[in-house]
Structures are given as structure tokens and as C-alpha cells.
N, C-alpha and C positions, 0 to 999 in steps of 0.2 A: 836332844836328838843329836848324835854324832854327824858330822858333816865330813864327807869323803874329799871334798874339793869344792873349788867356786861353783857357785849356781848362777842362773839368770837373774836372780834378785841382788846379786853383788853388783850389777851395773848402776845400782841405785847408791852404793856405797863408796865408790871411788871418787876422787877430785877430778874436775873436769879437765879434759886433756889440753895442756897449754900449748903443745906442739903435736898436732894430729899427724899420723902416719901417712906418708905421701909416696910409698914405693910397694909393689907387689911382694917382694921378698921380705920386706920388713913386715908386711900384714901376716905372711905365711909363717915368719919366725915367732911372731908373737902368738899366733895361734897354737903352734907346736908347744910353746911354753906354757899356755893355759892347759893344754891337754896333759902335758907332763905333771901339772900341778894337781891333776884330778878331775879337772872339769869334763863335762859331756861335751861331744861334739857341738851340740846347740850352744851351750853355756860359753864355750870357748868362742864360738862365732859372735855371739852376742857382745860379750865383754871386748873382744878385739875390734868390732864394728863401732863401739862407742868412743873409740879413740881414732877414727879416720874421718876425714873431711869430705867425703863423696861417696855417693851410692856404689860406684863401680868397685871400690874397695871393699864395701860391706858384703857385695856380691862374691868378691874374692875369697871372703871368709866363710859365708854361708854355703857356697857350691862344695869346697871339699869337706865341709862338715856333714854335708848329707851323704857324700860318698862314704866317709868314715862310719857314718850311722849305719849304712846298709852293708858295707863290706868290712868287717873288723880286720885291722891291721894293714889296710891299704896305705901306700906311700902316699905323701902330700908334699907337692902338688901332683894330682893325678887328672885324667881326663877320660870321661865316658864317650865312647865312639859308637853312635847308634845311627844317626841321619845319613841317609843315602839319596842318590838322584831322585828316587821315587817316593821318598818320605821316610818316616820312622815306624810305620806299622809293620807287624810281622811279615806280611807278605811282601813288603817294600825292601826287605834286607836280602840282598844277593850276594853279599861278601860271603865266602865259603871257608869252612873249616873242615880240611880233609885228612883223614888218617894216614900217616906215612910212617912206615916201620912202627916203632913203639910211641912215636909222638904224633904231631900234627903239621899240616901246613896251611897257612893263612893267605888268602887271596881276595883282593876286592878294593873298594873305595868308599871312604866316608866323606861327605861334602861339607860338614860343619861341625867341628870339634872345638869347644870351649876350652880355652887354655891348653891347646894342643902344642904350641911352641914352647911352653914352659914345663908341660909335665914329664915327671920322671917315670911314670907308668901310664900306659894306655890301657884302658878296660873296654874291650872290643866285643861288640855282638856280631855273632856270624851265623849263618845257616850251616847246620851239621847235618840235616837230612830233610826229609819230607814225610808226613803222615799220609795214610791211605787217602783221607779227604783233601789232600793238596796243601794243606797248612803247613808251614814249615817248623822244623825242630831247630830252636835257637840255642845257642851255647854262648857263654861268655868266658873270655880269656882275659888274664892280666900279664902283659908283657913290658919289658923295658922300652921306653920310647926310642932308644938308640939301637935297637935291635936291627941287623941287617935286613935290608928288604923293605923297611918302613921309610916312606918318602913324606915328608910334610911340606905343605905350600901354604905360606901365610895369607890370609884373606884380608880385604880391606876393612878398616875400622868401621864399626857399625854407628849410626847416627846418635845412639845414646849409650852411656857406660864405655866410651871408647878405649878406657883402660883395660877392658876385658878383651884379650886377643883371641881370635878365632882362626883355625886352619882348616884346610881339607887335608886328608891323609890317605895314601895309596899303600896297599899291601901287595908286595910283589914276591911270593914264594917264601913268606916268612916262617922260620921255624917256630913252632909253639911246643913247648914241652908239656908233657902229660900233666905234670903238676902244676902247669899255669892255666888249666881249665878250671874254672870255678864250679863247686858243685851245684847241682839242681838245673831246673828249667831256667833258660835263659830270659824268657819273656815274663813269666810268672815270679820268678825269684828275683829279678834285677830291673828290666826294662818298665814293666807296669808299676811296681812299687816306688821306683825312683822319682816317677812323676810327682807323686804325693810327698814323698820324703824331701825332695829338692823345694817343693813350694813352702813346707814347714821351715825348713833351715834358712831359705833365703828371705822369706818374710820375716823371721825372727832376727836375722842380721840386719834387715832393714830397720826394724823397731830399735834394735840396738844402736844404730846409727842416729836415728831421730832423738832417742834418749840422751845420746852423747851430746848431740847438737843442743838440746834443750837445756841440758846442765851447763854448757859453755854460755849460752845467752840468758840463762836464768829464767827460763820459760814459766808458763802457768803451771802450778802444781797439779790443778785438775787434769790438764792435758797428759802430764807426765803419769799420773794415776791411770788414765784409761789406757795408755800405751802399755804399761807395766801389766796391766789385767790381761791385755791380749797376749803378751809375752808368756805370762804364766800359763794361759790357756794353750798356747804353742807347745810349752814344755811338757804338758801332759799329754798333748797329741803324739809327740814324738816317741814316747813310750808305748803308743799303741799299734797293733798291726796296721800298716798302711793301706792294705787292701780291705779293711773293714769299712763298709759303707757309712757307718756312723762317724768315722773319722773324717770322711769327705764332707758330710753335712756340717759338723762342727768347724772344720777348716775354712769352708765357705762362709760361715757366720764370721770367723775371725777376719778373713780377708775383706769382706764387705765392710766391717767395722773400720779396719785400719784405712781403707779406702775414703770413708766418711771423714775420718779424723783429718786426714791430710788436705781436707776441702773445707774445714771449719775455720771460724773467725780466730780461734786461738792459735792455730797452726799457722795462718796468715801472719800473726802477729810475731810468732817464732821466726818465719822467714825474714820478716822485715828487720829483726835484730840481728839475723846472720851476717857474716861478712859478704860483700857484694859477690865476689867470685864464687862462693859457695851457694849462694842463692841462685845465681845462674845455672850452675851445675845441676842443682836440683831441678830446676825448670827444664833442663835438657833431659835429665836422667829418669824422671818419674814415670816415664812410660814404661820402665821395668816392671811395675806394678801390674802391668796388664798383658805382659808377655804370657803366651799360652792361655789366655782367658777363655777362650772358646772350649779348649779341652777341659778346663777346671769347671766350667758351667756344664759340659757334658757329663762329668764325673758327678756333680752335685745332682742333676736330674736323675741320673740312674740311680743314685743312692737314695733319693727320696721315695722311689718306687718300692724299696725294701720296708719303708715305713709301714706299709699295709700288708706286708708279708714277712713279719718278724721272724717266722721260722728259717728265713733264708739268709739272716745275719749271723755270720760266724765270728 
């Protein structure tokens, strides 16, 4: 079978990284290189993550991979701007996109934007109108981060993965060209599917990091095999529609399995063989595996309801 580029399984083929990447720009440069070589966003994130020495840098590969999977041609690094003072549910979005002449004007505030201070492009969810039932019509626009009227404010580092910066961002009469409005419904086309797409790619990058560490410390072949099996499952899921309930069920299973693996005896031995500073970083950063766990559980529970109503699965 012809191969168009590197795959997730190539994480098992390379030599252990003798000098792991220690800089965000180096991580993104390596990611771009893998993409140019024909790797899918997930494969690029996995391969790059196998060459870093901390979970924060693995996230830095997985997050843009998720954006690229969802929005073809998006510039990396980019940042998705959804969360506002009242949350990230559709009714919580108060930023507005208003027609102005042939284009639009954007106003509002986002309170928590991942990689906002590094982003070349901001991908912003805004209210474009309101439906008769009161639900908002949401649109998504992609604009340069240095556009006039965009004001970024750096936020304090988080307790885990502090290498991943966050900002708030204010939009004050920002001009948005008509061509910068992305097609389709902002919620169903972007916000809702991104939750699943991000889970797949960040978890894949996490596994890539763990496989790289396992290679460096010559860990248990059985542990490597189990992590690789989970990675292959994620690679299959990223090709499936992210709103398919069956994807949520399978993703829940993979996430549960990875959580179990990082608590097993073989993984404890892997950590004991890791460099001391890297082991401490893992203990600090492993909370990343549980971020948004309530939302994932809710998606899983809703998806299981469809098991008894197969005619509703599309």
C-alpha cells in the first residue's frame, strides 16, 4: 500500500530523542515540517510529541492539530476564542458580529484564550443574530491577531502545564472582512465538534509524549503496545464525524484506558526511570488528562442513550 506521509505508527520507528525540544516555537516548527512531509494533523502532533520532555509541549502540538483537522488551511499557531464571562455555552456568547457596509464589525470580550499571545490568527465565535426561540445564531470568523482593535491581556500561568500561555482578548470595533467569516453554523460547525476533535488530538499527543518517554527509558514492551493500540484507535476516530454519538462512546473508552494505563505498575516503573525533573513535571501536569472531564462524561452519557435508538445515529 502506498504511503502518502508519516503515520502515527512511525512513532515506533524513530530513535529515542537524545535532546528533547524545549521551546514552543521549536515544537511548532517541527509540527509544520511533519505536515509538509504529508503527515495528518494527528500524526504530526504524535510524532512531534514523542520528541518533547513535558506534557505542556505535547499539548502545544495537539491543540493546533485539532484546529487544522477542523479548519483546513488555518495558520499555525492559531487560537480559538470561545469562552466569555458567562461561559462557553451558546447563550453565554455575547460578543457580536454586526454587518457594516460590505463587511462586519466585531465587538466583545473573551476571557480565556489558549495560546492567544502566540497566535497569528484568532478564530472567534460571535453572536450574529437571534432565532425566534431566543437562541443565538453564532458565526465564526478568522482574523489576524494584530488587527486594529484587538487587545490581548496575558493571564497568570495555570498550576499545571504552565508552558501553555493564556490571555483574555477584547475586540473594539474590529473590522472583519466578509471573506474572513467561515462558512456554516458557528456552533454545530465549529464549537460543538471542536470539543471532540480537541480531545482526540490532545490525547493522541499525550500518548505520543508517553511513547517517546518510554523509548528513552526503554520501558516495558507491553506498555508500549497498549499505548500504541490506543493511538491507532484515536487515528481511526479522527477520521469519523465528531458529532457521531458512536465516536463519543469509543473516545470515552480510549480515554478511560489511557487513564488506567498511567496508574498501572508498568507506568510507575517508567516514571521511576525518567529524569527527575521530567518525573516532577508529569506529576504536576497529569491533571491535564482530567480537564473538561464533566463535559466528556456528559457527551458519553448522551451518546449511550442512542444505543437503544439506532435510527438516531447518523
